[in-house]
PyMOL commands that place a pseudoatom at each C-alpha (Angstrom):
pseudoatom trace, name=CA, resn=MET, resi=1, chain=A, elem=C, hetatm=0, pos=[-28.729, -88.422, -42.474]
pseudoatom trace, name=CA, resn=LYS, resi=2, chain=A, elem=C, hetatm=0, pos=[-28.286, -85.216, -40.342]
pseudoatom trace, name=CA, resn=ASN, resi=3, chain=A, elem=C, hetatm=0, pos=[-29.039, -82.802, -43.261]
pseudoatom trace, name=CA, resn=PRO, resi=4, chain=A, elem=C, hetatm=0, pos=[-31.327, -84.146, -46.142]
pseudoatom trace, name=CA, resn=THR, resi=5, chain=A, elem=C, hetatm=0, pos=[-31.443, -81.318, -47.885]
pseudoatom trace, name=CA, resn=TYR, resi=6, chain=A, elem=C, hetatm=0, pos=[-27.983, -82.387, -49.252]
pseudoatom trace, name=CA, resn=LEU, resi=7, chain=A, elem=C, hetatm=0, pos=[-28.849, -85.188, -51.076]
pseudoatom trace, name=CA, resn=PHE, resi=8, chain=A, elem=C, hetatm=0, pos=[-28.947, -84.187, -54.321]
pseudoatom trace, name=CA, resn=LEU, resi=9, chain=A, elem=C, hetatm=0, pos=[-25.630, -83.686, -54.259]
pseudoatom trace, name=CA, resn=TRP, resi=10, chain=A, elem=C, hetatm=0, pos=[-24.492, -85.832, -52.028]
pseudoatom trace, name=CA, resn=ALA, resi=11, chain=A, elem=C, hetatm=0, pos=[-26.048, -88.263, -55.786]
pseudoatom trace, name=CA, resn=LYS, resi=12, chain=A, elem=C, hetatm=0, pos=[-23.336, -85.678, -57.590]
pseudoatom trace, name=CA, resn=LEU, resi=13, chain=A, elem=C, hetatm=0, pos=[-20.064, -87.168, -56.245]
pseudoatom trace, name=CA, resn=ALA, resi=14, chain=A, elem=C, hetatm=0, pos=[-21.239, -89.995, -54.486]
pseudoatom trace, name=CA, resn=ASP, resi=15, chain=A, elem=C, hetatm=0, pos=[-21.794, -91.439, -58.648]
pseudoatom trace, name=CA, resn=ILE, resi=16, chain=A, elem=C, hetatm=0, pos=[-18.195, -89.693, -59.321]
pseudoatom trace, name=CA, resn=ILE, resi=17, chain=A, elem=C, hetatm=0, pos=[-16.892, -91.865, -56.287]
pseudoatom trace, name=CA, resn=ARG, resi=18, chain=A, elem=C, hetatm=0, pos=[-18.981, -94.724, -57.703]
pseudoatom trace, name=CA, resn=GLU, resi=19, chain=A, elem=C, hetatm=0, pos=[-17.301, -93.871, -61.451]
pseudoatom trace, name=CA, resn=ASN, resi=20, chain=A, elem=C, hetatm=0, pos=[-13.845, -94.082, -60.736]
pseudoatom trace, name=CA, resn=SER, resi=21, chain=A, elem=C, hetatm=0, pos=[-14.234, -97.126, -57.712]
pseudoatom trace, name=CA, resn=THR, resi=22, chain=A, elem=C, hetatm=0, pos=[-15.086, -100.078, -60.251]
pseudoatom trace, name=CA, resn=GLY, resi=23, chain=A, elem=C, hetatm=0, pos=[-14.363, -103.986, -58.682]
pseudoatom trace, name=CA, resn=LEU, resi=24, chain=A, elem=C, hetatm=0, pos=[-13.834, -101.883, -55.340]
pseudoatom trace, name=CA, resn=PRO, resi=25, chain=A, elem=C, hetatm=0, pos=[-15.903, -103.421, -52.378]
pseudoatom trace, name=CA, resn=ILE, resi=26, chain=A, elem=C, hetatm=0, pos=[-18.821, -101.440, -51.672]
pseudoatom trace, name=CA, resn=THR, resi=27, chain=A, elem=C, hetatm=0, pos=[-19.928, -101.328, -47.933]
pseudoatom trace, name=CA, resn=VAL, resi=28, chain=A, elem=C, hetatm=0, pos=[-22.300, -99.350, -47.331]
pseudoatom trace, name=CA, resn=ASP, resi=29, chain=A, elem=C, hetatm=0, pos=[-24.489, -98.273, -50.105]
pseudoatom trace, name=CA, resn=GLU, resi=30, chain=A, elem=C, hetatm=0, pos=[-27.137, -95.964, -48.529]
pseudoatom trace, name=CA, resn=PRO, resi=31, chain=A, elem=C, hetatm=0, pos=[-28.920, -92.364, -48.782]
pseudoatom trace, name=CA, resn=GLY, resi=32, chain=A, elem=C, hetatm=0, pos=[-26.376, -89.810, -47.370]
pseudoatom trace, name=CA, resn=ASP, resi=33, chain=A, elem=C, hetatm=0, pos=[-23.841, -92.880, -47.050]
pseudoatom trace, name=CA, resn=LEU, resi=34, chain=A, elem=C, hetatm=0, pos=[-21.064, -93.854, -49.540]
pseudoatom trace, name=CA, resn=ARG, resi=35, chain=A, elem=C, hetatm=0, pos=[-18.039, -96.633, -48.201]
pseudoatom trace, name=CA, resn=ILE, resi=36, chain=A, elem=C, hetatm=0, pos=[-15.922, -98.320, -50.415]
pseudoatom trace, name=CA, resn=GLU, resi=37, chain=A, elem=C, hetatm=0, pos=[-12.596, -100.019, -49.277]
pseudoatom trace, name=CA, resn=THR, resi=38, chain=A, elem=C, hetatm=0, pos=[-9.850, -101.694, -51.171]
pseudoatom trace, name=CA, resn=LYS, resi=39, chain=A, elem=C, hetatm=0, pos=[-10.189, -105.332, -52.499]
pseudoatom trace, name=CA, resn=ALA, resi=40, chain=A, elem=C, hetatm=0, pos=[-7.407, -106.043, -49.746]
pseudoatom trace, name=CA, resn=GLY, resi=41, chain=A, elem=C, hetatm=0, pos=[-10.134, -103.704, -47.312]
pseudoatom trace, name=CA, resn=ARG, resi=42, chain=A, elem=C, hetatm=0, pos=[-8.342, -100.997, -46.932]
pseudoatom trace, name=CA, resn=PRO, resi=43, chain=A, elem=C, hetatm=0, pos=[-10.910, -97.715, -46.856]
pseudoatom trace, name=CA, resn=PHE, resi=44, chain=A, elem=C, hetatm=0, pos=[-10.813, -95.531, -50.301]
pseudoatom trace, name=CA, resn=ALA, resi=45, chain=A, elem=C, hetatm=0, pos=[-13.079, -93.804, -50.627]
pseudoatom trace, name=CA, resn=SER, resi=46, chain=A, elem=C, hetatm=0, pos=[-16.589, -92.462, -48.564]
pseudoatom trace, name=CA, resn=VAL, resi=47, chain=A, elem=C, hetatm=0, pos=[-19.435, -89.328, -49.304]
pseudoatom trace, name=CA, resn=ARG, resi=48, chain=A, elem=C, hetatm=0, pos=[-21.035, -88.949, -46.153]
pseudoatom trace, name=CA, resn=ILE, resi=49, chain=A, elem=C, hetatm=0, pos=[-23.972, -85.671, -45.999]
pseudoatom trace, name=CA, resn=GLN, resi=50, chain=A, elem=C, hetatm=0, pos=[-22.744, -83.849, -42.629]
pseudoatom trace, name=CA, resn=LEU, resi=51, chain=A, elem=C, hetatm=0, pos=[-25.203, -81.426, -40.269]
pseudoatom trace, name=CA, resn=HIS, resi=52, chain=A, elem=C, hetatm=0, pos=[-23.480, -78.509, -43.427]
pseudoatom trace, name=CA, resn=HIS, resi=53, chain=A, elem=C, hetatm=0, pos=[-21.914, -79.759, -45.328]
pseudoatom trace, name=CA, resn=VAL, resi=54, chain=A, elem=C, hetatm=0, pos=[-21.174, -83.477, -48.051]
pseudoatom trace, name=CA, resn=GLY, resi=55, chain=A, elem=C, hetatm=0, pos=[-17.886, -84.897, -46.654]
pseudoatom trace, name=CA, resn=VAL, resi=56, chain=A, elem=C, hetatm=0, pos=[-15.669, -86.608, -49.436]
pseudoatom trace, name=CA, resn=TYR, resi=57, chain=A, elem=C, hetatm=0, pos=[-12.739, -88.723, -47.710]
pseudoatom trace, name=CA, resn=LEU, resi=58, chain=A, elem=C, hetatm=0, pos=[-10.516, -90.061, -50.107]
pseudoatom trace, name=CA, resn=LEU, resi=59, chain=A, elem=C, hetatm=0, pos=[-7.598, -92.363, -47.886]
pseudoatom trace, name=CA, resn=PRO, resi=60, chain=A, elem=C, hetatm=0, pos=[-4.665, -92.281, -50.287]
pseudoatom trace, name=CA, resn=LEU, resi=61, chain=A, elem=C, hetatm=0, pos=[-4.886, -88.537, -50.946]
pseudoatom trace, name=CA, resn=TYR, resi=62, chain=A, elem=C, hetatm=0, pos=[-3.890, -88.630, -47.606]
pseudoatom trace, name=CA, resn=TYR, resi=63, chain=A, elem=C, hetatm=0, pos=[-0.519, -90.799, -48.693]
pseudoatom trace, name=CA, resn=HIS, resi=64, chain=A, elem=C, hetatm=0, pos=[-0.247, -89.098, -52.205]
pseudoatom trace, name=CA, resn=PRO, resi=65, chain=A, elem=C, hetatm=0, pos=[-0.954, -85.876, -51.230]
pseudoatom trace, name=CA, resn=GLU, resi=66, chain=A, elem=C, hetatm=0, pos=[1.289, -84.441, -54.560]
pseudoatom trace, name=CA, resn=ILE, resi=67, chain=A, elem=C, hetatm=0, pos=[-1.966, -85.308, -56.471]
pseudoatom trace, name=CA, resn=LEU, resi=68, chain=A, elem=C, hetatm=0, pos=[-4.250, -82.856, -55.910]
pseudoatom trace, name=CA, resn=PRO, resi=69, chain=A, elem=C, hetatm=0, pos=[-5.462, -80.868, -57.991]
pseudoatom trace, name=CA, resn=PRO, resi=70, chain=A, elem=C, hetatm=0, pos=[-4.979, -76.990, -57.262]
pseudoatom trace, name=CA, resn=ALA, resi=71, chain=A, elem=C, hetatm=0, pos=[-8.836, -76.019, -58.049]
pseudoatom trace, name=CA, resn=LEU, resi=72, chain=A, elem=C, hetatm=0, pos=[-9.859, -78.748, -55.243]
pseudoatom trace, name=CA, resn=SER, resi=73, chain=A, elem=C, hetatm=0, pos=[-7.530, -76.593, -52.429]
pseudoatom trace, name=CA, resn=SER, resi=74, chain=A, elem=C, hetatm=0, pos=[-9.668, -74.333, -50.962]
pseudoatom trace, name=CA, resn=ARG, resi=75, chain=A, elem=C, hetatm=0, pos=[-12.963, -77.229, -49.912]
pseudoatom trace, name=CA, resn=LYS, resi=76, chain=A, elem=C, hetatm=0, pos=[-9.598, -79.333, -48.931]
pseudoatom trace, name=CA, resn=SER, resi=77, chain=A, elem=C, hetatm=0, pos=[-10.820, -80.142, -44.880]
pseudoatom trace, name=CA, resn=GLY, resi=78, chain=A, elem=C, hetatm=0, pos=[-8.507, -81.522, -43.975]
pseudoatom trace, name=CA, resn=LYS, resi=79, chain=A, elem=C, hetatm=0, pos=[-5.248, -84.521, -45.399]
pseudoatom trace, name=CA, resn=ALA, resi=80, chain=A, elem=C, hetatm=0, pos=[-7.720, -85.639, -47.406]
pseudoatom trace, name=CA, resn=THR, resi=81, chain=A, elem=C, hetatm=0, pos=[-10.974, -85.382, -46.277]
pseudoatom trace, name=CA, resn=PHE, resi=82, chain=A, elem=C, hetatm=0, pos=[-13.102, -82.145, -48.403]
pseudoatom trace, name=CA, resn=ARG, resi=83, chain=A, elem=C, hetatm=0, pos=[-16.385, -79.808, -48.029]
pseudoatom trace, name=CA, resn=PHE, resi=84, chain=A, elem=C, hetatm=0, pos=[-19.129, -79.323, -50.729]
pseudoatom trace, name=CA, resn=THR, resi=85, chain=A, elem=C, hetatm=0, pos=[-22.179, -77.365, -49.448]
pseudoatom trace, name=CA, resn=LYS, resi=86, chain=A, elem=C, hetatm=0, pos=[-23.446, -76.590, -54.029]
pseudoatom trace, name=CA, resn=GLU, resi=87, chain=A, elem=C, hetatm=0, pos=[-23.826, -78.328, -56.477]
pseudoatom trace, name=CA, resn=ASP, resi=88, chain=A, elem=C, hetatm=0, pos=[-23.049, -76.295, -58.765]
pseudoatom trace, name=CA, resn=ASP, resi=89, chain=A, elem=C, hetatm=0, pos=[-19.359, -75.899, -57.321]
pseudoatom trace, name=CA, resn=ALA, resi=90, chain=A, elem=C, hetatm=0, pos=[-17.045, -75.707, -59.955]
pseudoatom trace, name=CA, resn=SER, resi=91, chain=A, elem=C, hetatm=0, pos=[-14.531, -77.811, -58.508]
pseudoatom trace, name=CA, resn=ILE, resi=92, chain=A, elem=C, hetatm=0, pos=[-16.524, -81.206, -58.401]
pseudoatom trace, name=CA, resn=ASP, resi=93, chain=A, elem=C, hetatm=0, pos=[-15.296, -81.148, -61.673]
pseudoatom trace, name=CA, resn=GLU, resi=94, chain=A, elem=C, hetatm=0, pos=[-12.312, -81.434, -60.359]
pseudoatom trace, name=CA, resn=LEU, resi=95, chain=A, elem=C, hetatm=0, pos=[-13.347, -85.207, -57.985]
pseudoatom trace, name=CA, resn=PHE, resi=96, chain=A, elem=C, hetatm=0, pos=[-13.565, -86.755, -60.711]
pseudoatom trace, name=CA, resn=VAL, resi=97, chain=A, elem=C, hetatm=0, pos=[-9.738, -85.558, -61.776]
pseudoatom trace, name=CA, resn=LEU, resi=98, chain=A, elem=C, hetatm=0, pos=[-8.689, -86.711, -57.927]
pseudoatom trace, name=CA, resn=MET, resi=99, chain=A, elem=C, hetatm=0, pos=[-10.313, -90.429, -58.457]
pseudoatom trace, name=CA, resn=GLN, resi=100, chain=A, elem=C, hetatm=0, pos=[-8.655, -90.882, -61.548]
pseudoatom trace, name=CA, resn=ARG, resi=101, chain=A, elem=C, hetatm=0, pos=[-5.671, -90.492, -59.180]
pseudoatom trace, name=CA, resn=CYS, resi=102, chain=A, elem=C, hetatm=0, pos=[-6.333, -92.671, -56.698]
pseudoatom trace, name=CA, resn=ARG, resi=103, chain=A, elem=C, hetatm=0, pos=[-7.430, -95.276, -58.323]
pseudoatom trace, name=CA, resn=SER, resi=104, chain=A, elem=C, hetatm=0, pos=[-4.345, -95.545, -59.758]
pseudoatom trace, name=CA, resn=LEU, resi=105, chain=A, elem=C, hetatm=0, pos=[-3.278, -95.448, -56.487]
pseudoatom trace, name=CA, resn=VAL, resi=106, chain=A, elem=C, hetatm=0, pos=[-4.827, -99.340, -54.907]
pseudoatom trace, name=CA, resn=GLY, resi=107, chain=A, elem=C, hetatm=0, pos=[-2.523, -100.772, -53.918]
pseudoatom trace, name=CA, resn=ASN, resi=108, chain=A, elem=C, hetatm=0, pos=[0.236, -98.251, -53.786]
pseudoatom trace, name=CA, resn=TYR, resi=109, chain=A, elem=C, hetatm=0, pos=[-1.281, -96.771, -49.752]
for i in range(1, 109): cmd.bond("trace and resi %d" % i, "trace and resi %d" % (i + 1))
show_as sticks, trace
zoom trace
């Protein structure tokens, strides 16, 4: 784990990802690192503690950028990557919405 001060934020984000990934295989689940794949073995979502942020990586968004809620665009740092640094960030609620959209796309990317 690169920065343990982000562990509570990671746990909050990881819970959102887990809640919307029911039935998908979790390949890594340890403090600071959560990785989930589709049943076909393709990457689906990851939450990892980095040095200065917690990164959320959502592969369905890479292929379907139109599903991005506008409130999350300020957190976006790549085609399918988000950076979070605060637990009380209002855009975290939008991550739940985005995850529901991503989950509906499993098998379509």
